[in-house]
Backbone of each chain as ProteinMPNN parsed JSONL, in Angstrom:
{"seq_chain_A": "MYTPGLHIIADFKEVNGEPLTDLTGFKLLLHQLLAQHQLQLIGEVHHRFEGGGYTSNLCLTESHISMHTWPEYGIATFDVFLSNYQFDNNAKTKSIYESVKNWLKTEHINYHEIYR", "coords_chain_A": {"N_chain_A": [[21.996, 47.992, 67.633], [25.015, 49.467, 66.513], [28.105, 48.661, 67.99], [31.158, 49.97, 68.879], [33.621, 48.529, 69.775], [36.171, 46.607, 71.569], [38.038, 47.987, 74.226], [41.013, 47.786, 75.828], [42.469, 48.602, 78.86], [45.336, 48.959, 80.647], [47.366, 49.142, 83.493], [50.589, 48.87, 84.341], [52.54, 47.883, 87.027], [55.513, 47.967, 89.063], [57.433, 47.307, 87.139], [60.413, 46.089, 85.899], [63.603, 47.223, 84.851], [64.719, 47.237, 81.474], [62.43, 47.473, 79.579], [60.901, 49.82, 80.082], [62.371, 51.923, 79.182], [63.032, 51.284, 76.66], [62.322, 52.335, 73.891], [62.833, 51.841, 71.195], [62.718, 49.053, 71.052], [60.047, 48.684, 71.781], [58.654, 49.918, 69.671], [59.423, 48.204, 67.594], [58.251, 45.795, 68.472], [55.508, 46.561, 68.367], [55.154, 47.08, 65.64], [55.615, 44.551, 64.613], [53.374, 43.276, 65.699], [51.273, 44.65, 64.467], [51.64, 43.815, 61.825], [51.345, 41.037, 62.119], [48.662, 40.859, 62.905], [47.377, 42.037, 60.857], [46.685, 44.808, 60.815], [45.966, 48.254, 60.095], [48.104, 50.888, 59.882], [47.779, 54.349, 60.345], [49.219, 56.568, 61.22], [51.916, 57.579, 63.415], [53.191, 58.61, 66.599], [55.979, 59.234, 68.54], [57.877, 59.715, 71.515], [60.677, 60.526, 73.48], [61.322, 61.036, 76.892], [63.231, 63.179, 79.105], [63.883, 61.836, 81.469], [64.132, 59.215, 80.678], [61.855, 57.771, 80.172], [59.154, 57.039, 77.856], [56.687, 57.875, 75.327], [54.236, 56.488, 73.246], [52.144, 56.634, 70.511], [49.911, 55.131, 68.415], [48.045, 55.508, 65.577], [45.42, 53.932, 64.095], [43.505, 52.555, 61.323], [41.672, 51.043, 62.561], [41.376, 52.152, 65.1], [43.148, 52.897, 68.007], [46.43, 52.627, 69.628], [48.216, 53.028, 72.622], [51.036, 53.868, 74.625], [52.549, 54.787, 77.673], [55.339, 55.497, 79.657], [56.941, 55.429, 82.894], [59.82, 55.184, 84.046], [61.101, 55.925, 86.4], [59.319, 55.335, 88.357], [58.673, 52.736, 87.876], [56.471, 52.168, 86.264], [54.036, 51.577, 83.688], [51.56, 52.634, 81.393], [49.082, 51.259, 79.355], [47.137, 51.164, 76.398], [44.854, 49.581, 74.228], [42.675, 49.769, 71.593], [40.497, 48.481, 69.383], [38.348, 48.795, 66.727], [35.332, 47.208, 65.543], [34.502, 47.494, 62.923], [34.723, 46.408, 60.294], [35.498, 43.814, 60.8], [35.324, 41.374, 63.48], [37.314, 42.289, 65.934], [37.979, 41.672, 68.541], [39.4, 39.473, 69.608], [41.933, 39.942, 68.59], [42.553, 42.299, 69.922], [42.813, 41.396, 72.574], [44.944, 39.615, 72.236], [47.036, 41.311, 71.462], [47.302, 42.831, 73.778], [48.198, 40.776, 75.534], [50.653, 40.16, 74.372], [52.086, 42.549, 74.765], [52.083, 42.684, 77.539], [53.595, 40.382, 78.131], [56.027, 41.179, 77.04], [56.695, 43.241, 78.743], [57.189, 41.866, 81.036], [55.869, 41.531, 83.623], [53.568, 40.976, 86.338], [52.011, 42.59, 87.796], [49.281, 44.41, 87.763], [46.698, 46.817, 86.958], [43.636, 46.292, 85.449], [41.342, 46.748, 82.82], [38.538, 45.922, 80.861], [36.746, 47.428, 78.417], [33.819, 47.47, 76.732], [33.018, 49.248, 74.113]], "CA_chain_A": [[22.859, 49.182, 67.52], [26.451, 49.223, 66.326], [28.975, 48.925, 69.146], [32.473, 50.084, 68.234], [34.57, 47.433, 69.997], [36.8, 46.394, 72.876], [39.183, 48.816, 74.623], [41.704, 47.269, 77.011], [43.257, 49.606, 79.573], [46.122, 48.248, 81.648], [48.433, 49.902, 84.148], [51.579, 47.911, 84.82], [53.323, 48.388, 88.146], [56.699, 47.18, 89.427], [58.134, 46.842, 85.948], [61.857, 46.216, 86.109], [64.616, 47.235, 83.816], [64.835, 47.834, 80.16], [61.271, 47.81, 78.741], [60.346, 51.159, 80.308], [63.169, 52.922, 78.452], [63.377, 50.712, 75.344], [61.354, 52.775, 72.877], [63.132, 51.158, 69.929], [62.173, 47.703, 71.153], [58.584, 48.754, 71.803], [58.203, 50.193, 68.3], [59.611, 46.974, 66.83], [57.181, 44.885, 68.908], [54.202, 47.015, 67.858], [55.081, 46.889, 64.187], [55.439, 43.098, 64.402], [51.983, 42.93, 66.036], [50.394, 45.181, 63.406], [51.762, 42.927, 60.655], [50.775, 39.735, 62.48], [47.197, 40.934, 62.997], [46.893, 42.708, 59.641], [46.061, 46.094, 61.163], [46.431, 49.305, 59.187], [48.629, 52.079, 60.539], [47.589, 55.646, 59.673], [50.343, 57.419, 61.6], [52.398, 57.264, 64.765], [53.967, 59.655, 67.259], [56.77, 58.689, 69.643], [58.662, 60.769, 72.167], [61.466, 60.122, 74.647], [61.456, 62.068, 77.915], [64.593, 63.293, 79.65], [64.093, 60.844, 82.524], [64.292, 57.888, 80.105], [60.557, 57.237, 79.77], [58.713, 57.362, 76.493], [55.271, 57.774, 75.006], [54.025, 56.022, 71.874], [50.739, 56.65, 70.091], [49.712, 54.625, 67.059], [46.697, 55.741, 65.055], [45.106, 52.861, 63.142], [42.134, 52.664, 60.799], [40.83, 50.329, 63.533], [41.318, 52.993, 66.31], [44.461, 53.366, 68.445], [47.241, 51.962, 70.645], [49.031, 54.028, 73.317], [51.867, 53.459, 75.759], [53.293, 55.837, 78.368], [56.147, 54.836, 80.698], [57.591, 56.207, 83.947], [60.811, 54.268, 84.625], [61.46, 56.349, 87.761], [58.341, 54.725, 89.269], [58.412, 51.35, 87.468], [55.079, 52.14, 85.8], [53.652, 51.794, 82.288], [50.126, 52.565, 81.11], [48.92, 50.768, 77.984], [45.776, 51.104, 75.837], [44.613, 49.114, 72.856], [41.252, 49.86, 71.239], [40.295, 48.132, 67.975], [36.919, 48.774, 66.41], [34.865, 46.026, 64.816], [33.718, 48.02, 61.795], [34.691, 45.447, 59.184], [35.714, 42.47, 61.333], [35.352, 41.301, 64.936], [38.731, 42.358, 66.305], [38.155, 41.546, 69.991], [40.462, 38.505, 69.906], [43.198, 40.616, 68.291], [42.8, 43.252, 71.007], [43.308, 40.628, 73.719], [46.242, 39.048, 71.894], [48.026, 42.401, 71.509], [47.529, 43.103, 75.203], [49.021, 39.706, 76.109], [52.02, 40.286, 73.846], [52.737, 43.682, 75.43], [52.281, 42.259, 78.935], [54.746, 39.464, 78.16], [57.233, 41.96, 76.73], [57.016, 44.032, 79.937], [57.633, 40.909, 82.068], [55.341, 41.836, 84.947], [52.22, 40.468, 86.622], [51.328, 43.545, 88.673], [48.523, 45.266, 86.857], [45.275, 47.162, 86.998], [43.194, 45.864, 84.119], [39.933, 47.023, 82.499], [38.022, 45.691, 79.502], [35.555, 48.257, 78.194], [33.178, 47.236, 75.431], [32.514, 50.58, 73.767]], "C_chain_A": [[24.312, 48.753, 67.354], [27.211, 49.543, 67.611], [30.413, 48.891, 68.643], [33.433, 48.929, 68.502], [35.165, 47.447, 71.383], [38.001, 47.322, 73.056], [39.767, 48.194, 75.883], [42.619, 48.359, 77.554], [44.009, 48.891, 80.679], [47.224, 49.161, 82.18], [49.367, 48.894, 84.794], [52.424, 48.556, 85.9], [54.509, 47.46, 88.383], [57.347, 46.538, 88.203], [59.621, 47.105, 86.153], [62.586, 46.411, 84.798], [64.242, 47.855, 82.497], [63.521, 48.244, 79.484], [60.774, 49.245, 78.907], [61.167, 52.264, 79.651], [63.45, 52.486, 77.013], [62.322, 51.068, 74.295], [61.587, 52.056, 71.556], [62.542, 49.748, 69.927], [60.655, 47.696, 71.139], [58.028, 49.001, 70.398], [58.314, 48.939, 67.436], [58.516, 45.964, 67.176], [55.846, 45.288, 68.287], [54.082, 46.796, 66.358], [54.975, 45.407, 63.825], [53.981, 42.703, 64.637], [51.007, 43.458, 64.975], [50.439, 44.275, 62.181], [51.08, 41.589, 60.923], [49.244, 39.753, 62.424], [46.564, 41.688, 61.823], [46.088, 43.97, 59.965], [46.731, 47.198, 60.347], [46.825, 50.56, 59.955], [48.347, 53.319, 59.692], [48.774, 56.566, 59.962], [50.735, 57.115, 63.028], [53.225, 58.423, 65.291], [54.67, 59.005, 68.452], [57.609, 59.815, 70.235], [59.402, 60.169, 73.361], [61.538, 61.295, 75.615], [62.87, 62.062, 78.482], [64.889, 62.208, 80.688], [64.243, 59.428, 82.014], [62.983, 57.241, 79.685], [60.222, 57.616, 78.34], [57.203, 57.289, 76.408], [55.174, 57.391, 73.544], [52.534, 56.019, 71.6], [50.664, 56.196, 68.642], [48.256, 54.825, 66.677], [46.466, 54.731, 63.939], [43.763, 53.151, 62.489], [41.176, 51.991, 61.78], [40.753, 51.033, 64.902], [42.725, 53.331, 66.8], [45.112, 52.458, 69.486], [48.129, 53.033, 71.279], [49.833, 53.387, 74.442], [52.534, 54.706, 76.341], [54.07, 55.14, 79.491], [56.78, 55.86, 81.651], [58.622, 55.297, 84.618], [61.199, 54.635, 86.058], [60.504, 55.771, 88.798], [58.047, 53.252, 88.923], [57.027, 51.132, 86.895], [54.992, 52.313, 84.284], [52.138, 51.753, 82.196], [49.979, 52.223, 79.635], [47.446, 50.73, 77.618], [45.812, 50.448, 74.476], [43.107, 49.077, 72.636], [41.158, 49.593, 69.743], [38.808, 48.064, 67.704], [36.603, 47.561, 65.545], [34.084, 46.409, 63.563], [33.596, 47.0, 60.677], [34.793, 43.998, 59.675], [35.556, 42.528, 62.845], [36.814, 41.203, 65.365], [38.98, 42.11, 67.792], [39.28, 40.569, 70.353], [41.84, 39.12, 69.63], [43.558, 41.598, 69.414], [43.405, 42.529, 72.204], [44.703, 40.062, 73.453], [47.339, 40.112, 71.943], [48.333, 42.76, 72.955], [48.457, 42.05, 75.812], [50.473, 39.812, 75.643], [52.771, 41.415, 74.548], [53.018, 43.343, 76.89], [53.49, 41.326, 79.045], [56.055, 40.208, 77.932], [57.671, 42.766, 77.955], [57.465, 43.167, 81.111], [57.174, 41.321, 83.464], [53.956, 41.22, 85.098], [51.406, 41.48, 87.433], [50.591, 44.574, 87.842], [47.163, 45.644, 87.425], [44.77, 46.973, 85.572], [41.705, 46.135, 83.941], [39.659, 46.605, 81.058], [36.757, 46.518, 79.366], [35.043, 47.969, 76.787], [32.442, 48.511, 75.055], [31.388, 50.478, 72.738]], "O_chain_A": [[24.769, 47.797, 67.981], [26.979, 50.577, 68.238], [30.842, 47.902, 68.049], [34.011, 48.39, 67.559], [34.73, 48.194, 72.259], [38.86, 47.435, 72.181], [39.079, 48.088, 76.898], [43.421, 48.951, 76.831], [43.396, 48.282, 81.555], [47.91, 49.85, 81.425], [48.969, 48.153, 85.692], [52.96, 49.647, 85.711], [54.503, 46.307, 87.953], [57.754, 45.377, 88.234], [60.027, 48.203, 86.532], [62.225, 45.833, 83.773], [63.54, 48.864, 82.428], [63.494, 49.301, 78.853], [60.27, 49.828, 77.947], [60.72, 53.408, 79.569], [64.042, 53.239, 76.238], [61.537, 50.22, 73.87], [60.629, 51.699, 70.871], [61.949, 49.307, 68.943], [60.041, 46.804, 70.552], [57.053, 48.371, 69.988], [57.419, 48.641, 66.646], [57.924, 45.352, 66.286], [55.134, 44.444, 67.742], [53.035, 46.376, 65.865], [54.321, 45.05, 62.845], [53.415, 41.907, 63.888], [50.035, 42.786, 64.631], [49.407, 43.997, 61.569], [50.341, 41.072, 60.085], [48.613, 38.801, 61.962], [45.359, 41.939, 61.812], [44.981, 44.173, 59.468], [47.896, 47.093, 59.962], [45.992, 51.207, 60.591], [48.631, 53.35, 58.495], [49.271, 57.255, 59.071], [49.987, 56.474, 63.767], [53.879, 59.131, 64.526], [54.046, 58.322, 69.264], [57.997, 60.75, 69.534], [58.834, 59.41, 74.146], [61.787, 62.427, 75.201], [63.605, 61.081, 78.36], [66.016, 61.719, 80.775], [64.459, 58.512, 82.808], [62.987, 56.27, 78.928], [60.918, 58.408, 77.706], [56.532, 56.732, 77.276], [55.921, 57.894, 72.704], [51.754, 55.464, 72.374], [51.273, 56.795, 67.756], [47.35, 54.366, 67.372], [47.217, 54.679, 62.965], [42.962, 53.91, 63.035], [39.995, 52.333, 61.823], [40.09, 50.508, 65.797], [43.457, 54.003, 66.074], [44.454, 51.641, 70.13], [48.724, 53.849, 70.575], [49.357, 52.477, 75.122], [53.019, 55.567, 75.606], [53.521, 54.291, 80.192], [57.104, 56.984, 81.267], [58.329, 54.699, 85.653], [61.581, 53.765, 86.841], [60.831, 55.72, 89.984], [57.257, 52.603, 89.608], [56.464, 50.045, 87.018], [55.748, 53.073, 83.678], [51.498, 50.928, 82.848], [50.644, 52.802, 78.777], [46.607, 50.318, 78.419], [46.696, 50.724, 73.665], [42.366, 48.442, 73.387], [41.666, 50.366, 68.931], [38.084, 47.341, 68.39], [37.48, 46.976, 64.909], [33.125, 45.734, 63.187], [32.503, 46.752, 60.168], [34.254, 43.079, 59.057], [35.642, 43.605, 63.435], [37.462, 40.172, 65.183], [40.099, 42.322, 68.261], [40.028, 40.812, 71.3], [42.798, 38.849, 70.353], [44.721, 41.711, 69.803], [44.39, 42.989, 72.782], [45.545, 40.036, 74.35], [48.445, 39.843, 72.412], [49.492, 42.968, 73.315], [49.398, 42.393, 76.527], [51.402, 39.585, 76.417], [53.944, 41.268, 74.888], [54.079, 43.682, 77.415], [54.311, 41.471, 79.951], [57.07, 39.901, 78.559], [58.866, 42.954, 78.185], [58.052, 43.67, 82.068], [57.987, 41.446, 84.379], [53.261, 40.975, 84.112], [50.233, 41.241, 87.72], [51.193, 45.492, 87.286], [46.567, 44.931, 88.231], [45.39, 47.432, 84.612], [40.9, 45.794, 84.807], [40.443, 46.895, 80.154], [35.802, 46.327, 80.119], [35.734, 48.194, 75.794], [31.383, 48.818, 75.603], [30.837, 51.498, 72.323]]}, "seq_chain_B": "MYTPGLHIIADFKEVNGEPLTDLTGFKLLLHQLLAQHQLQLIGEVHHRFEGGGYTSNLCLTESHISMHTWPEYGIATFDVFLSNYQFDNNAKTKSIYESVKNWLKTEHINYHEIYR", "coords_chain_B": {"N_chain_B": [[52.796, 55.493, 96.488], [53.371, 56.519, 93.126], [50.718, 57.615, 91.074], [49.544, 57.593, 87.832], [47.324, 59.215, 86.646], [44.109, 60.683, 85.68], [41.922, 59.091, 83.428], [39.491, 59.664, 81.141], [36.867, 58.055, 79.563], [34.587, 58.089, 77.052], [31.635, 57.285, 75.343], [29.722, 58.456, 72.876], [26.399, 58.5, 71.899], [23.757, 58.636, 69.439], [24.404, 61.048, 68.179], [23.858, 63.932, 66.363], [24.16, 65.194, 63.066], [26.585, 67.588, 62.033], [29.024, 67.459, 63.733], [30.184, 64.857, 63.68], [31.382, 64.591, 61.263], [32.963, 66.746, 61.007], [35.943, 67.266, 60.925], [37.767, 69.349, 60.7], [36.673, 71.32, 62.387], [36.809, 69.95, 64.812], [39.583, 69.665, 65.189], [40.252, 72.349, 65.47], [38.839, 72.996, 67.817], [40.189, 71.271, 69.642], [42.802, 72.302, 69.584], [42.354, 74.838, 70.602], [41.628, 74.087, 73.19], [43.98, 72.882, 74.116], [45.658, 75.118, 74.208], [44.259, 76.742, 76.025], [44.43, 75.207, 78.373], [47.088, 74.951, 78.696], [48.614, 72.747, 77.704], [51.008, 70.451, 76.351], [51.654, 69.724, 73.077], [52.946, 66.928, 71.405], [52.75, 65.561, 68.992], [50.471, 64.852, 66.259], [47.89, 62.913, 64.711], [45.629, 62.644, 62.122], [42.754, 61.49, 60.352], [40.555, 61.102, 57.649], [37.741, 59.117, 56.923], [36.256, 57.264, 54.186], [33.469, 57.147, 54.456], [32.856, 59.503, 55.735], [33.384, 59.759, 58.411], [35.874, 60.335, 61.006], [39.172, 60.078, 62.481], [41.094, 61.106, 65.223], [44.132, 61.581, 66.792], [45.926, 62.793, 69.42], [49.065, 63.281, 70.673], [50.461, 64.035, 73.703], [52.766, 65.674, 75.974], [51.669, 65.189, 78.379], [50.206, 62.849, 78.075], [47.548, 61.5, 76.261], [44.979, 62.254, 73.755], [42.082, 61.112, 72.139], [39.853, 60.667, 69.392], [37.243, 59.002, 67.715], [34.979, 58.668, 65.057], [31.746, 57.613, 63.876], [29.71, 58.436, 61.66], [27.677, 57.187, 60.263], [26.398, 55.68, 62.116], [25.828, 57.454, 64.101], [27.659, 57.751, 66.192], [30.332, 58.504, 68.466], [33.535, 57.953, 69.847], [35.439, 58.924, 72.612], [38.49, 59.788, 74.192], [40.331, 61.066, 76.907], [43.332, 61.425, 78.524], [45.303, 62.579, 80.973], [48.355, 62.886, 82.498], [49.614, 63.282, 85.853], [52.187, 64.2, 86.315], [53.814, 66.521, 86.65], [51.966, 68.385, 87.504], [48.718, 68.469, 89.093], [46.429, 67.366, 86.993], [43.762, 66.613, 86.884], [41.41, 68.179, 86.974], [41.603, 69.572, 84.59], [41.373, 67.479, 82.775], [38.688, 66.721, 83.157], [37.44, 69.096, 82.391], [38.133, 69.318, 79.688], [36.836, 67.086, 78.669], [34.132, 67.91, 79.14], [33.969, 70.104, 77.434], [34.252, 68.893, 74.91], [32.024, 67.228, 74.92], [29.976, 69.171, 74.986], [30.429, 70.335, 72.512], [29.728, 68.253, 70.836], [27.038, 68.116, 71.265], [25.21, 66.289, 72.615], [23.471, 64.113, 74.918], [23.548, 61.471, 75.314], [25.321, 58.993, 76.549], [27.947, 56.641, 77.315], [29.989, 56.462, 80.095], [33.141, 56.585, 81.645], [35.344, 56.97, 84.359], [38.65, 56.509, 84.93], [41.056, 56.116, 87.255], [44.288, 56.02, 86.85]], "CA_chain_B": [[53.153, 55.14, 95.099], [52.918, 57.441, 92.078], [49.591, 57.181, 90.238], [49.692, 58.483, 86.674], [46.33, 60.278, 86.494], [42.724, 60.368, 85.315], [41.583, 58.808, 82.028], [38.04, 59.665, 80.894], [36.476, 57.311, 78.36], [33.169, 58.382, 76.828], [31.074, 56.875, 74.049], [28.551, 59.298, 72.612], [25.443, 57.878, 70.989], [22.697, 59.508, 68.919], [24.94, 62.37, 67.822], [23.251, 64.381, 65.118], [24.679, 66.223, 62.185], [27.898, 67.968, 61.566], [30.261, 67.167, 64.476], [30.798, 63.556, 63.388], [32.165, 64.672, 60.021], [33.661, 68.036, 61.011], [37.304, 67.092, 61.445], [38.4, 70.674, 60.807], [36.162, 71.943, 63.603], [37.32, 69.23, 65.981], [40.991, 70.044, 65.364], [40.258, 73.725, 65.988], [38.423, 72.892, 69.226], [41.259, 70.663, 70.451], [43.941, 73.229, 69.699], [41.935, 75.869, 71.554], [41.664, 73.506, 74.541], [45.387, 72.716, 74.504], [46.18, 76.444, 74.575], [43.557, 77.173, 77.252], [44.881, 74.427, 79.532], [48.554, 74.955, 78.685], [49.11, 71.392, 77.501], [52.075, 70.453, 75.337], [51.47, 68.775, 71.988], [54.15, 66.327, 70.816], [52.436, 65.266, 67.595], [49.059, 64.516, 66.068], [47.556, 62.168, 63.497], [44.204, 62.756, 61.806], [42.424, 60.752, 59.13], [39.137, 61.075, 57.254], [37.333, 57.882, 56.257], [35.405, 57.495, 53.018], [32.08, 57.337, 54.867], [32.663, 60.819, 56.335], [33.914, 59.758, 59.774], [37.283, 60.679, 61.134], [39.873, 59.692, 63.69], [42.091, 62.098, 65.63], [44.956, 61.172, 67.927], [46.883, 63.815, 69.838], [50.058, 62.816, 71.639], [50.867, 65.163, 74.54], [53.719, 65.275, 77.022], [50.836, 64.755, 79.502], [49.61, 61.571, 77.673], [46.946, 61.53, 74.926], [43.559, 62.517, 73.485], [41.686, 60.399, 70.92], [38.445, 60.687, 68.972], [36.89, 58.234, 66.526], [33.553, 58.901, 64.79], [31.015, 56.774, 62.928], [28.484, 59.198, 61.379], [26.629, 56.287, 59.77], [25.7, 55.146, 63.288], [25.625, 58.527, 65.088], [28.49, 57.391, 67.346], [31.711, 58.965, 68.621], [34.224, 57.514, 71.067], [36.394, 59.961, 72.991], [39.381, 59.52, 75.335], [41.332, 62.047, 77.332], [44.144, 60.922, 79.639], [46.377, 63.517, 81.302], [49.082, 62.448, 83.686], [49.847, 64.289, 86.901], [53.62, 64.101, 86.63], [54.306, 67.795, 87.187], [50.841, 69.107, 88.088], [47.468, 67.711, 89.153], [45.659, 67.749, 85.799], [42.45, 65.971, 86.846], [40.366, 69.164, 86.651], [41.716, 69.844, 83.149], [40.82, 66.309, 82.072], [37.218, 66.827, 83.209], [37.021, 70.267, 81.63], [38.253, 68.986, 78.261], [35.704, 66.196, 78.371], [32.888, 68.705, 79.085], [34.002, 70.932, 76.22], [33.995, 68.03, 73.756], [30.609, 66.824, 75.031], [29.151, 70.302, 74.554], [30.626, 70.52, 71.068], [28.998, 67.175, 70.157], [25.605, 68.399, 71.469], [24.425, 65.095, 72.93], [23.444, 63.686, 76.324], [23.498, 60.011, 75.34], [26.716, 58.592, 76.696], [28.537, 55.739, 78.304], [31.047, 57.307, 80.656], [33.999, 55.936, 82.643], [36.524, 57.674, 84.876], [39.613, 55.528, 85.418], [42.232, 56.716, 87.878], [45.349, 55.07, 86.513]], "C_chain_B": [[52.598, 56.184, 94.131], [51.744, 56.824, 91.319], [49.513, 58.141, 89.063], [48.625, 59.572, 86.535], [44.985, 59.758, 86.024], [42.588, 60.18, 83.807], [40.06, 58.782, 81.936], [37.785, 59.019, 79.54], [34.981, 57.525, 78.169], [32.782, 57.951, 75.422], [29.776, 57.634, 73.875], [27.672, 58.623, 71.569], [24.427, 58.928, 70.537], [23.196, 60.931, 68.71], [24.374, 62.744, 66.455], [24.175, 65.331, 64.371], [26.181, 66.361, 62.128], [29.089, 67.477, 62.398], [30.953, 65.861, 64.081], [31.573, 63.538, 62.071], [33.063, 65.919, 59.994], [35.052, 67.916, 61.657], [38.002, 68.444, 61.626], [37.962, 71.378, 62.088], [36.69, 71.269, 64.857], [38.78, 69.589, 66.246], [41.104, 71.449, 65.955], [39.893, 73.73, 67.468], [39.573, 72.356, 70.088], [42.436, 71.608, 70.623], [43.606, 74.395, 70.615], [42.049, 75.346, 72.984], [43.107, 73.301, 75.014], [45.982, 74.051, 74.95], [45.576, 76.907, 75.902], [44.131, 76.489, 78.491], [46.403, 74.283, 79.597], [49.132, 73.542, 78.647], [50.055, 71.38, 76.306], [51.886, 69.331, 74.324], [52.823, 68.262, 71.505], [53.929, 66.086, 69.32], [50.993, 64.846, 67.478], [48.883, 63.791, 64.745], [46.05, 62.259, 63.313], [43.951, 62.022, 60.49], [40.922, 60.831, 58.899], [38.858, 59.745, 56.559], [36.382, 58.208, 55.1], [33.961, 57.788, 53.408], [31.824, 58.671, 55.549], [33.16, 60.912, 57.766], [35.374, 60.153, 59.798], [37.841, 60.098, 62.423], [40.946, 60.737, 63.947], [42.822, 61.572, 66.849], [45.966, 62.269, 68.209], [47.779, 63.231, 70.919], [50.59, 64.04, 72.382], [51.997, 64.721, 75.467], [52.933, 64.742, 78.215], [50.054, 63.47, 79.211], [48.874, 61.708, 76.343], [45.456, 61.861, 74.938], [43.231, 61.823, 72.162], [40.204, 60.568, 70.652], [38.307, 59.818, 67.737], [35.391, 58.421, 66.304], [33.017, 57.946, 63.727], [29.705, 57.498, 62.597], [27.335, 58.305, 60.889], [25.835, 55.657, 60.906], [25.432, 56.218, 64.348], [26.476, 58.362, 66.341], [29.855, 58.09, 67.287], [32.279, 58.367, 69.894], [35.343, 58.507, 71.342], [37.183, 59.528, 74.217], [40.198, 60.759, 75.637], [42.013, 61.522, 78.594], [45.292, 61.909, 79.823], [47.064, 63.038, 82.561], [49.353, 63.63, 84.607], [51.315, 64.375, 87.29], [54.139, 65.388, 87.269], [53.222, 68.562, 87.936], [49.678, 68.132, 88.224], [46.573, 68.202, 88.019], [44.244, 67.198, 85.776], [41.333, 66.948, 86.473], [40.409, 69.522, 85.161], [41.118, 68.703, 82.333], [39.296, 66.405, 82.015], [36.713, 68.004, 82.368], [37.087, 69.999, 80.124], [37.12, 68.059, 77.837], [34.409, 66.993, 78.221], [32.839, 69.548, 77.814], [33.686, 70.097, 74.982], [32.539, 67.573, 73.756], [29.691, 67.961, 74.554], [29.236, 70.518, 73.045], [29.842, 69.465, 70.278], [27.484, 67.32, 70.303], [24.79, 67.115, 71.659], [24.487, 64.811, 74.416], [23.524, 62.165, 76.443], [24.903, 59.444, 75.369], [26.885, 57.38, 77.605], [29.806, 56.435, 78.783], [31.82, 56.538, 81.723], [35.096, 56.913, 83.068], [37.45, 56.613, 85.458], [40.818, 56.287, 85.972], [43.371, 55.717, 87.756], [46.531, 55.223, 87.435]], "O_chain_B": [[51.482, 56.671, 94.308], [51.779, 55.645, 90.965], [49.427, 59.354, 89.252], [48.967, 60.737, 86.327], [44.75, 58.55, 85.977], [43.07, 60.991, 83.016], [39.414, 57.962, 82.588], [38.389, 59.373, 78.528], [34.192, 57.173, 79.046], [33.492, 58.21, 74.451], [28.838, 57.461, 74.653], [28.138, 58.229, 70.5], [24.265, 59.969, 71.173], [22.5, 61.897, 69.023], [24.415, 61.952, 65.514], [24.872, 66.154, 64.966], [26.93, 65.384, 62.171], [30.102, 67.102, 61.808], [32.179, 65.771, 64.143], [32.321, 62.601, 61.792], [33.833, 66.11, 59.053], [35.293, 68.395, 62.765], [38.736, 68.648, 62.593], [38.785, 71.963, 62.791], [36.985, 71.935, 65.849], [39.171, 69.795, 67.395], [41.937, 71.707, 66.824], [40.552, 74.384, 68.276], [39.888, 72.923, 71.134], [43.004, 71.695, 71.712], [44.477, 74.891, 71.33], [42.505, 76.057, 73.879], [43.414, 73.524, 76.185], [46.713, 74.116, 75.939], [46.282, 77.396, 76.784], [44.298, 77.121, 79.534], [46.932, 73.575, 80.454], [50.007, 73.185, 79.436], [49.927, 72.181, 75.38], [51.949, 68.15, 74.663], [53.732, 69.044, 71.228], [54.798, 66.368, 68.496], [50.353, 64.521, 68.478], [49.622, 64.021, 63.788], [45.286, 61.985, 64.239], [44.827, 61.947, 59.628], [40.124, 60.654, 59.819], [39.636, 59.301, 55.715], [35.787, 59.285, 55.049], [33.298, 58.595, 52.757], [30.683, 58.956, 55.913], [33.342, 62.011, 58.289], [36.022, 60.288, 58.761], [37.106, 59.687, 63.321], [41.619, 61.197, 63.025], [42.197, 61.163, 67.827], [46.763, 62.631, 67.343], [47.304, 62.75, 71.948], [51.109, 64.97, 71.764], [52.167, 63.527, 75.715], [53.453, 63.935, 78.986], [49.283, 63.043, 80.07], [49.527, 62.015, 75.346], [44.777, 61.766, 75.961], [43.983, 61.922, 71.192], [39.397, 60.606, 71.58], [39.133, 59.875, 66.826], [34.612, 58.342, 67.254], [33.731, 57.534, 62.813], [28.678, 57.194, 63.205], [26.163, 58.631, 61.08], [24.731, 55.157, 60.693], [24.861, 55.91, 65.394], [26.073, 58.78, 67.427], [30.447, 58.247, 66.22], [31.586, 58.282, 70.907], [36.094, 58.886, 70.443], [36.624, 58.974, 75.163], [40.698, 61.423, 74.728], [41.361, 61.218, 79.593], [46.144, 62.059, 78.947], [46.414, 62.811, 83.581], [49.326, 64.792, 84.204], [51.645, 64.596, 88.455], [54.817, 65.353, 88.297], [53.509, 69.296, 88.881], [49.646, 67.097, 87.559], [46.03, 69.306, 88.072], [43.571, 67.299, 84.75], [40.412, 66.586, 85.74], [39.368, 69.749, 84.545], [40.443, 68.93, 81.329], [38.689, 66.197, 80.964], [35.676, 67.905, 81.713], [36.198, 70.409, 79.377], [36.524, 68.234, 76.775], [33.661, 66.772, 77.268], [31.784, 69.685, 77.194], [32.942, 70.537, 74.106], [31.896, 67.536, 72.707], [28.742, 67.725, 73.805], [28.244, 70.842, 72.392], [29.35, 69.743, 69.184], [26.729, 66.712, 69.544], [23.807, 66.884, 70.956], [25.431, 65.212, 75.097], [23.563, 61.631, 77.551], [25.594, 59.413, 74.351], [26.095, 57.131, 78.516], [30.595, 56.933, 77.981], [31.223, 55.914, 82.6], [35.697, 57.592, 82.235], [37.068, 55.896, 86.382], [41.505, 57.005, 85.246], [43.415, 54.707, 88.458], [47.519, 54.503, 87.297]]}, "name": "protein", "num_of_chains": 2, "seq": "MYTPGLHIIADFKEVNGEPLTDLTGFKLLLHQLLAQHQLQLIGEVHHRFEGGGYTSNLCLTESHISMHTWPEYGIATFDVFLSNYQFDNNAKTKSIYESVKNWLKTEHINYHEIYRMYTPGLHIIADFKEVNGEPLTDLTGFKLLLHQLLAQHQLQLIGEVHHRFEGGGYTSNLCLTESHISMHTWPEYGIATFDVFLSNYQFDNNAKTKSIYESVKNWLKTEHINYHEIYR"}
């Protein structure tokens, strides 16, 4: 049976400083990662909240990437789900997660790998 | 500590017929659910694939909803994540999941509830 692919769900806690309000930097990072991993963007929605947090949703032919931040609590939730329809993208999924984790500069996380 | 909220991840297998290609019907269902539950849409991205499948990503102030379908395999993957920033939305998250499950008319699922 076909299995769509790997979905990584990570909740980052105790994130300090700029990344939780830096929507411009996050968009730049994501677009660099899409180019690096040759992923195809269908469309994207970004929004800044009054408190400084942001939400970013990227719709890809390979599925989706989402980020939501709460700077008032030092929290970010991140999802990356890439399907394996044409290629095995599991390594790309893990690499994108690592890049976002490094950009957030934190080690405090709840982490789930779900093979869908 | 603030905890963002409930994320339901469901993979539907052995889905028959129209729902996996009925992007118009899915958009209508989702917009009805957003109105019913008084959720705020920021933006949405939808795409039809050549094989008849579709992908839908809705970005909400409360987080996001995503659907990806593979009619050639009878599979759909669905996510709904609503944060509890202003209200406890966990009951809405579960209700939206049930509505989508009923619309897909299947009982064959992998199901995860992640309290983020």
